[in-house]
DODRENTI-594659 format. One line per 3 residues: number of its first residue (from 1); their letters; for each residue x, y, z of N, C-alpha, C. Coordinates in Angstrom, 1 decimal, m for minus. Example, Ala and Ser with C-alpha at 12.3 -4.5 7.8 and 13.67 -1.06 7.14 Angstrom:
BEGIN
1) AS) 13.2:m5.7:7.8:12.3:m4.5:7.8:13.2:m3.3:7.8 | 12.8:m2.2:7.1:13.7:m1.1:7.1:12.9:0.0:7.9
***
This chain:
BEGIN
1) XXX) m116.9:m20.1:m111.8:m116.1:m21.1:m111.0:m114.5:m21.0:m111.6 | m113.6:m21.1:m110.9:m112.5:m20.9:m111.2:m111.3:m21.8:m110.6 | m110.6:m22.5:m111.5:m109.5:m23.4:m110.9:m108.5:m22.3:m110.1
4) XXX) m108.0:m21.2:m110.8:m107.2:m20.5:m110.2:m107.8:m19.8:m109.0 | m109.0:m19.7:m108.7:m109.4:m19.3:m107.3:m109.2:m20.4:m106.3 | m109.5:m21.5:m106.7:m109.1:m22.8:m105.8:m107.4:m23.0:m105.7
7) XXX) m106.7:m22.5:m106.6:m105.4:m22.5:m106.4:m104.9:m21.5:m105.4 | m105.6:m20.2:m105.5:m105.3:m19.1:m104.6:m105.8:m19.6:m103.1 | m106.7:m20.4:m103.1:m107.3:m20.9:m101.7:m106.0:m21.8:m101.2
10) XXX) m105.6:m22.7:m101.9:m104.5:m23.6:m101.4:m103.4:m22.8:m100.8 | m102.9:m21.9:m101.8:m101.8:m21.1:m101.2:m102.0:m20.2:m100.0 | m103.2:m19.7:m100.1:m103.7:m18.7:m98.9:m103.6:m19.4:m97.7
13) XXX) m104.1:m20.7:m97.8:m104.2:m21.6:m96.5:m102.7:m22.0:m96.2 | m101.7:m22.1:m97.1:m100.3:m22.3:m96.6:m99.6:m21.3:m96.0 | m99.9:m20.2:m96.7:m99.1:m18.9:m96.3:m99.9:m17.9:m95.5
16) XXX) m101.1:m17.8:m95.0:m101.8:m16.9:m94.3:m102.2:m17.3:m93.2 | m101.5:m17.4:m92.1:m101.9:m18.0:m90.7:m103.2:m17.5:m90.2 | m103.4:m16.0:m90.4:m104.6:m15.4:m90.0:m105.9:m15.8:m90.9
19) XXX) m105.8:m16.0:m92.2:m106.9:m16.6:m92.9:m106.9:m18.0:m92.6 | m106.0:m18.7:m92.5:m106.0:m20.2:m92.1:m106.9:m20.3:m90.7 | m106.5:m19.5:m89.7:m107.4:m19.7:m88.5:m108.7:m19.3:m88.7
22) XXX) m109.2:m18.5:m89.6:m110.5:m18.0:m89.7:m111.2:m19.2:m90.4 | m110.6:m19.7:m91.5:m111.0:m21.0:m92.1:m111.4:m22.3:m91.2 | m110.4:m22.4:m90.2:m110.6:m23.4:m89.4:m111.6:m23.3:m88.3
25) XXX) m111.7:m22.0:m88.0:m112.8:m21.7:m87.0:m114.0:m21.6:m87.4 | m114.4:m21.9:m88.6:m115.8:m21.6:m89.3:m116.6:m22.5:m88.6 | m117.8:m21.9:m88.6:m118.7:m22.9:m87.8:m119.5:m23.7:m88.4
28) XXX) m119.3:m23.8:m89.9:m120.2:m24.8:m90.7:m120.0:m24.4:m92.1 | m120.4:m25.1:m93.1:m120.2:m24.8:m94.6:m120.6:m23.7:m95.0 | m121.8:m23.2:m94.4:m122.2:m21.7:m94.7:m121.3:m20.5:m94.5
31) XXX) m120.8:m20.7:m93.3:m119.8:m19.8:m92.7:m118.5:m19.7:m93.4 | m118.1:m21.0:m93.9:m116.9:m21.1:m94.6:m117.1:m20.7:m96.1 | m118.3:m20.9:m96.6:m118.6:m20.5:m97.9:m118.5:m18.9:m97.9
34) XXX) m119.1:m18.2:m96.9:m119.2:m16.8:m96.8:m118.0:m16.2:m96.8 | m116.7:m16.8:m96.1:m115.6:m16.5:m95.9:m114.9:m16.4:m97.1 | m115.2:m17.5:m98.1:m114.4:m17.7:m99.2:m114.9:m16.6:m100.2
37) XXX) m116.1:m16.5:m100.2:m117.0:m15.4:m101.2:m116.4:m14.2:m100.8 | m116.1:m13.5:m99.7:m115.7:m12.6:m99.2:m114.4:m12.2:m99.6 | m113.6:m13.5:m99.9:m112.2:m13.1:m100.3:m112.1:m13.3:m101.9
40) XXX) m113.3:m13.5:m102.5:m113.5:m13.7:m104.0:m112.9:m15.1:m104.4 | m113.0:m16.1:m103.4:m112.6:m17.3:m103.9:m113.7:m18.3:m104.1 | m114.3:m18.1:m105.3:m115.4:m18.8:m105.7:m114.9:m20.0:m106.7
43) XXX) m115.1:m21.5:m106.4:m114.8:m22.3:m107.3:m115.7:m23.7:m107.0 | m115.7:m24.7:m107.6:m116.6:m26.0:m107.4:m115.8:m26.8:m106.7 | m116.2:m28.1:m106.2:m115.6:m28.8:m105.6:m114.3:m29.6:m106.7
46) XXX) m114.6:m30.0:m107.9:m113.6:m30.6:m108.8:m112.2:m29.6:m109.1 | m112.7:m28.4:m109.1:m111.6:m27.3:m109.1:m110.7:m27.3:m107.8 | m111.4:m27.5:m106.5:m110.6:m27.6:m105.5:m109.9:m28.8:m105.4
49) XXX) m110.3:m30.0:m105.8:m109.4:m31.2:m105.8:m108.5:m31.0:m106.7 | m108.6:m30.5:m107.8:m107.4:m30.4:m108.8:m106.5:m29.5:m108.2 | m106.7:m28.6:m107.7:m105.8:m27.4:m106.8:m105.0:m28.3:m105.8
52) XXX) m105.7:m28.8:m105.1:m104.9:m29.7:m103.9:m104.0:m30.9:m104.5 | m104.5:m31.3:m105.6:m103.7:m32.6:m106.2:m102.4:m31.8:m106.7 | m102.5:m30.6:m107.4:m101.4:m30.0:m107.8:m100.4:m29.5:m106.6
55) XXX) m100.9:m29.2:m105.8:m100.1:m28.8:m104.5:m99.5:m29.9:m103.8 | m100.2:m31.1:m103.9:m99.4:m32.4:m103.2:m98.2:m32.9:m104.2 | m98.6:m32.8:m105.4:m97.6:m33.0:m106.6:m96.1:m32.1:m106.1
58) XXX) m96.6:m30.7:m106.0:m95.4:m29.9:m105.7:m94.6:m30.2:m104.5 | m95.4:m30.6:m103.4:m94.8:m31.0:m102.1:m94.0:m32.3:m102.5 | m94.4:m33.3:m103.1:m93.7:m34.4:m103.4:m92.5:m34.4:m104.2
61) XXX) m92.4:m33.4:m105.1:m91.2:m32.8:m105.8:m90.0:m32.2:m105.2 | m90.8:m31.4:m104.1:m89.8:m30.8:m103.2:m89.1:m31.8:m102.3 | m90.0:m32.7:m101.9:m89.2:m33.8:m100.9:m88.3:m34.6:m101.5
64) XX) m88.5:m34.7:m102.8:m87.7:m35.7:m103.5:m86.2:m35.0:m104.0 | m86.2:m33.6:m103.8:m85.0:m33.0:m104.1:m83.9:m33.1:m103.0
***
């Protein structure tokens, strides 16, 4: 499991429209999990929450500027 992989997912969802569409169109948890594994993005739920919190902090800082 890797926090860095979770961070990569958050970044990829923000920047890669094609990947984001694939993730959104996933037909269920198994399908989404297969997509993430194919991309080498293996992490646990805690790591994903931490990566998302970091992203939100960055967005808040950008909005404050």
